[in-house]
Each structure stands twice: as C-alpha cells, then as structure tokens.
C-alpha positions in Angstrom: 162.5 -0.2 -17.0 165.0 2.6 -17.7 165.9 6.0 -16.6 168.1 8.5 -18.4 169.4 12.0 -17.8 168.9 15.0 -20.1 170.5 18.2 -18.9 169.9 18.5 -15.2 166.7 16.3 -15.2 166.2 12.6 -14.9 163.5 11.0 -17.1 161.7 7.7 -16.9 161.0 5.6 -20.0 159.0 2.4 -19.9 156.1 0.6 -21.5 153.0 -0.4 -19.6 150.2 -2.4 -21.2 151.6 -1.7 -24.6 151.7 2.1 -24.1 155.0 4.0 -23.9 155.6 6.3 -20.9 158.2 9.0 -21.0 158.3 11.9 -18.4 160.6 13.9 -16.1 161.1 12.7 -12.6 160.8 15.6 -10.2 163.2 15.8 -7.3 165.6 13.1 -8.5 169.2 14.1 -8.2 170.9 10.7 -8.7 170.3 7.6 -10.9 169.4 5.6 -7.8 166.8 8.2 -6.8 165.4 8.2 -10.4 165.2 4.4 -10.5 163.4 4.2 -7.1 160.9 6.9 -8.2 160.3 5.1 -11.6 159.7 1.8 -9.8 157.2 3.5 -7.4 155.5 5.2 -10.4 155.1 1.9 -12.2 153.5 0.3 -9.1 151.2 3.2 -8.6 150.3 3.2 -12.3 149.4 -0.5 -12.1 147.2 0.2 -9.0 145.5 3.1 -10.7 144.7 1.1 -13.8 143.2 -1.6 -11.8 141.1 0.9 -9.9 140.1 2.6 -13.1 139.1 -0.7 -14.7 136.8 -1.3 -11.7 135.3 2.1 -12.0 134.7 1.8 -15.8 133.3 -1.7 -15.5 130.9 -0.9 -12.6 127.3 -0.6 -13.8 126.0 2.9 -13.3 122.8 4.8 -13.8 123.8 8.4 -14.6 121.6 11.4 -15.3 122.2 13.4 -18.5 125.0 15.9 -18.1 126.4 14.2 -15.0 130.2 13.6 -14.8 131.6 10.2 -15.9 135.0 8.9 -16.8 134.3 8.9 -20.6 133.3 12.5 -20.9 135.6 14.6 -23.0 138.0 17.3 -21.7 135.9 20.1 -23.1 132.7 18.6 -21.5 134.5 18.5 -18.2 135.7 22.1 -18.6 132.2 23.3 -19.3 130.8 21.4 -16.2 133.6 22.9 -14.1 132.6 26.3 -15.3 129.0 25.7 -14.4 129.8 24.4 -10.9 132.9 26.5 -10.0 134.3 29.0 -12.4 131.0 30.8 -13.1 131.2 32.4 -9.6 134.7 33.7 -10.2 135.7 36.9 -11.9 138.2 35.1 -14.1 135.8 32.2 -14.8 135.2 33.1 -18.4 139.0 33.3 -19.0 139.6 29.9 -17.4 136.9 28.3 -19.7 138.4 30.0 -22.7 141.8 28.7 -21.8 140.5 25.2 -21.8 138.8 25.7 -25.1 142.0 27.0 -26.6 144.0 24.1 -25.0 141.8 21.6 -26.9 142.3 23.6 -30.1 146.1 23.7 -29.6 146.5 20.0 -29.0 144.1 19.2 -31.8 142.3 16.6 -29.7 139.5 16.4 -27.2 140.5 13.3 -25.1 138.3 11.5 -22.7 139.1 11.9 -19.0 139.9 8.2 -18.6 142.6 8.5 -21.2 144.5 11.3 -19.4 147.5 9.7 -17.7 150.8 11.4 -16.8 152.3 10.6 -20.2 149.4 12.2 -22.0 149.6 15.3 -19.8 153.4 15.5 -20.3 152.8 15.5 -24.0 150.2 18.2 -23.7 152.7 20.3 -21.7 155.4 19.8 -24.3 153.1 20.7 -27.1 152.1 24.0 -25.4 155.7 24.8 -24.6 156.6 24.4 -28.3 153.8 26.6 -29.4 154.1 29.4 -26.8 157.1 31.4 -25.8 156.3 32.5 -22.3 156.3 29.9 -19.5 153.7 32.1 -17.6 151.3 31.7 -20.5 151.8 27.9 -20.6 151.2 27.8 -16.9 147.8 29.5 -17.2 146.7 26.7 -19.5 148.1 24.0 -17.2 146.6 25.6 -14.1 143.1 25.5 -15.7 143.6 21.9 -16.8 144.8 20.9 -13.3 141.6 22.4 -11.8 139.4 20.4 -14.1 141.2 17.1 -13.4 141.3 17.7 -9.6 137.6 18.2 -9.7 137.1 15.1 -11.7 139.1 13.1 -9.2 138.2 14.7 -5.8 134.7 16.0 -6.3 133.1 14.0 -9.1 135.1 10.9 -8.2 135.1 9.7 -11.8 138.9 9.4 -11.9 140.7 7.1 -9.5 143.5 9.6 -9.0 144.4 13.2 -9.8 147.1 13.2 -12.5 150.3 15.1 -11.8 150.7 18.4 -13.7 154.1 20.1 -13.3 154.0 23.9 -14.0 157.0 25.3 -15.9 159.5 27.4 -14.0 159.4 31.0 -15.2 162.6 32.4 -16.8 164.1 34.8 -14.4 160.7 35.9 -12.9 160.1 38.3 -15.8 156.8 39.4 -14.2 158.8 40.8 -11.2 160.7 43.2 -13.4 161.4 46.6 -11.8 162.1 49.6 -14.0 164.9 52.1 -13.6 164.2 55.8 -13.9 166.0 56.0 -17.3 164.0 53.1 -18.6 160.7 54.7 -17.7 161.8 58.0 -19.2 162.8 56.2 -22.4 159.4 54.4 -22.7 157.4 57.5 -22.1 159.6 59.6 -24.4 159.3 57.0 -27.2 155.5 56.9 -26.8 155.2 60.6 -26.9 157.3 60.8 -30.0 154.9 58.4 -31.8 151.9 60.3 -30.6 150.7 57.6 -28.2 149.9 60.1 -25.5 147.3 57.9 -23.7 149.9 55.1 -23.3 152.5 57.6 -22.2 150.1 59.0 -19.5 149.3 55.4 -18.5 153.0 54.8 -17.7 153.1 57.5 -15.1 149.6 56.7 -13.8 150.5 53.0 -13.2 153.8 53.8 -11.7 152.3 56.2 -9.1 149.2 54.2 -8.3 150.5 50.6 -8.6 147.2 49.8 -10.4 146.9 46.9 -12.8 146.4 47.8 -16.4 142.8 46.4 -16.4 142.0 48.6 -13.3 143.2 51.8 -15.0 141.4 51.1 -18.3 138.1 50.4 -16.5 138.4 53.5 -14.2 135.4 55.9 -14.9 135.5 59.7 -14.3 133.2 59.2 -11.3 136.1 57.2 -9.7 138.3 60.4 -9.8 137.3 62.6 -6.9 139.4 65.7 -7.5 138.4 67.9 -4.5 139.7 65.2 -2.1 142.3 63.9 -4.6 140.8 60.4 -4.3 140.8 57.5 -6.7 138.2 54.7 -6.4 138.9 51.4 -8.2 135.8 49.2 -8.2 136.7 46.8 -11.0 139.6 45.1 -9.3 141.1 41.6 -9.6 139.9 40.5 -6.2 136.5 42.2 -6.5 137.1 44.5 -3.6 136.9 48.3 -4.0 140.2 50.1 -3.5 140.7 53.7 -2.5 143.9 55.7 -3.2 145.1 59.3 -2.9 146.2 60.8 -6.2 149.8 61.9 -6.5 150.3 65.5 -7.8 151.4 64.0 -11.1 148.4 61.8 -11.4 146.1 64.7 -10.6 147.7 66.8 -13.3 147.5 64.0 -15.9 143.8 63.3 -15.1 142.8 66.9 -15.1 144.4 67.5 -18.4 142.7 64.5 -19.9 139.3 65.6 -18.4 139.8 69.1 -19.9 140.5 67.4 -23.2 136.9 65.9 -22.9 138.1 62.3 -22.9 135.1 60.0 -22.4 137.0 58.3 -19.5 140.4 58.7 -18.1 142.0 56.1 -20.4 139.8 55.2 -23.3 141.8 52.5 -25.1 141.7 48.7 -25.3 144.2 46.4 -23.5 145.1 44.9 -26.9 146.2 48.3 -28.3 148.2 49.0 -25.1 150.0 45.7 -25.2 150.8 46.2 -28.9 152.2 49.7 -28.3 154.3 48.4 -25.4 155.7 45.7 -27.7 156.6 48.2 -30.4 158.3 50.5 -27.8 160.2 47.6 -26.3 161.5 46.3 -29.6 162.5 49.8 -30.8 164.3 50.8 -27.6 166.0 47.4 -27.3 167.3 47.8 -30.9 168.8 51.2 -29.9 170.3 49.6 -26.8 168.4 52.0 -24.5 166.5 49.3 -22.6 166.8 45.6 -21.5 163.7 44.1 -23.2 163.4 41.3 -20.7 160.1 41.6 -18.8 159.2 45.0 -20.3 155.4 44.8 -19.8 152.7 47.0 -18.3 152.5 44.9 -15.1 156.1 45.8 -14.3 155.0 49.3 -13.4 153.0 47.7 -10.5 156.1 45.9 -9.3 158.1 49.1 -9.6 155.5 51.0 -7.5 155.6 48.3 -4.8 159.4 48.2 -4.8 159.7 52.0 -4.4 157.1 52.1 -1.6 158.9 49.4 0.3 162.3 51.0 -0.2 160.9 54.3 1.1 159.9 52.5 4.3 156.1 52.8 3.8 155.6 49.7 6.0 153.9 46.4 5.4 150.3 47.5 6.3 150.3 50.6 4.2 152.0 49.0 1.2 149.5 46.0 1.4 146.5 48.4 1.5 147.9 50.6 -1.3 148.6 47.7 -3.7 145.3 46.0 -2.9 146.8 42.7 -1.9 144.5 40.3 0.0 147.5 38.6 1.7 150.1 40.5 3.6 152.5 37.8 2.5 152.9 39.5 -0.9 154.9 42.2 0.9 157.6 39.7 1.6 158.5 39.6 -2.1 159.7 43.2 -1.7 160.9 43.2 2.0 164.5 42.7 1.0 164.4 46.1 -0.8 164.1 48.0 2.5 166.9 46.9 4.9 166.7 50.3 6.6 163.3 49.3 7.9 165.2 47.3 10.6 167.3 50.2 11.8 164.7 51.1 14.5 164.6 47.4 15.6 168.4 47.4 15.8 168.2 50.5 18.0 165.9 48.6 20.4 168.4 45.7 20.6 171.2 48.2 21.3 169.2 49.7 24.2 169.1 46.4 26.1 172.5 45.0 25.0 174.6 48.1 25.8 
C-alpha cells in the first residue's frame, strides 16, 4: 500500500490479485487523507471483486443480444443506443464517440474487465491523443453512460466504475469577444473572400444562435414582413422564435437577393476550418488572443451583452433558447446594475 503526490494531486499505487492499480485520489489534501481513501478503495475493490465473482459464476440462461458481464464495450454501446440514445437528437453522435473511443484505445474490452485502473488508463490515453479537455470529456461522458446503464439498469456489473471528467482549461467555451476582436475576425474573412463566414459572425452575435442552428435555417424560417426568425432544428428539439435585428435583416435580404439556396449554405467543417485559419493568422499578427476563439463564443457574447444591457432573466432565457433558467446565472455577474432598482426598494424602507 502506498500513496504519492504529483503536483497538487495525491495518487494511490498498489497491487491487488496480481494487477497493478494506479490512479488519482479525488478530494485528498493531505497524506493522511490519501492513505485513508486508498485503504477504503482497497476494501471496496475487494468487495466488488467478490460480488463480481458471484455474478460471473452464477448459472444464467440469457437470450441472444441480452446484456451480460462478458459483452464487449462496443456491444454495450450499441445496446445503449438501441435502448436509450436512439430517442435522443445526439444519439448518433454518442454512439460514434464510443466507436471512436474503441478505435483510439486500440482495444474492445469486456465490461467485467473495466475497473477504475483500466478507466484511468483510457482517460490518460485520450488526454495524450486529444488537446481539448472538452473533447476528452465528451468521450468519457458517453462511456460513463454505458457503464452506469450496465450497473444500474442491466445489473451485469456489481458497481458503476468511477469516471472523472477533466477540468477545462480556463473555461474556453465561455469566451466572450471584444468589439475589436469581432471586427478583426470579420475583416480577415472578408479579405479572404469568405463572405458567408463573415456574415455568420454578425448573425450569430445578434441572434445568439448555435452554428448548427444557423446552418440548418431555411428561407421559410425567415419571415421578413414581421422580421421573425424561426429555428426548428435546435439542440433541445424545441422551436425558437426571434426577432431579426436590423443588421440581421440586411444580411439576410442581401443573401436572398444573391439567390443563395438557403441563408448560409456551407458545411460546419468548412466553417470550423475557416475559423481556425483566421484565429491562427490574427494571433500571429498579435491582433487577437487565440484562446477560445470558436464559433460558439458568439453565442456567449450575445448572452453576455443581453445580460449586461439589463434584458432580464426571463427574456434572456427565452431569447437564448435555454431550457433551464439556471443558465442565466452564468452571466448574472455581468449586470450589477440590475440590482439598482432593488437597492432603491431597500432605501425606501430603511430611510
């Protein structure tokens, strides 16, 4: 039994039944905490192995295609898709992430072989292959769903293995653009002849739409007489109605007059590649901080500006298409003036 510290984290290292275990100990701040957690983990591991042995040794009559402890990870992912993900809009993406995970780790392990050490090794392998923690987390979240289903629904695993998501560096997906940065991005795209992407910058900024929503918007979703926008292909599956800003109306009318087949006829792959090119070029010139320069940052910028302008929680939530009003709390600190009226009420009774 041993624990050691690397950087700010404590790690456990021991051998159980001839197999080495090495993993970070979450929440441990001192050596005593780490040793206590490591001892508890060893006892829990022993209990789980005893339960797993009983599960594997029990005689069962299972139908073809039914879940069992010796099914492979890819088989479990496919069964999860059939039972759960198929009903979700992002179900195909979740299944594809599991398929890519198996490809990246170059193995298709059995469910009964996936203990905390094996999962920690998977996480480290993904972290070494992929740069963005958010991308690694998408793989790990899909894996966690499969294993939780195996333990809690199918009951073919005696426990649900622990999967720790990576912390994102500086919340890059919460990046908010400054006016000069947006002008630089649009100007660079115009100079390269990428007018569709340049128009998209202003459109996403004014509407707060996701890139996928803008790219799937048809002309019938642009009601010019009433200046309405209707997004039907949204992330949460609910139709969202917005009012066009004057800038959005001008951009869309110009694109319609140019006989574009739809407002933004371009693939997401091309858009991301153009943004990467613009980011790298402007960063090289020192005109922009490249951290978190992505299309989704226009959505955060829109939410931040609406909140700062005092639009209020209900209206901002509806405009952004959030299902939960709690999303507003991520931006509430940007509008301290929203409490001026409340302070006035307090002054009225405290004077």
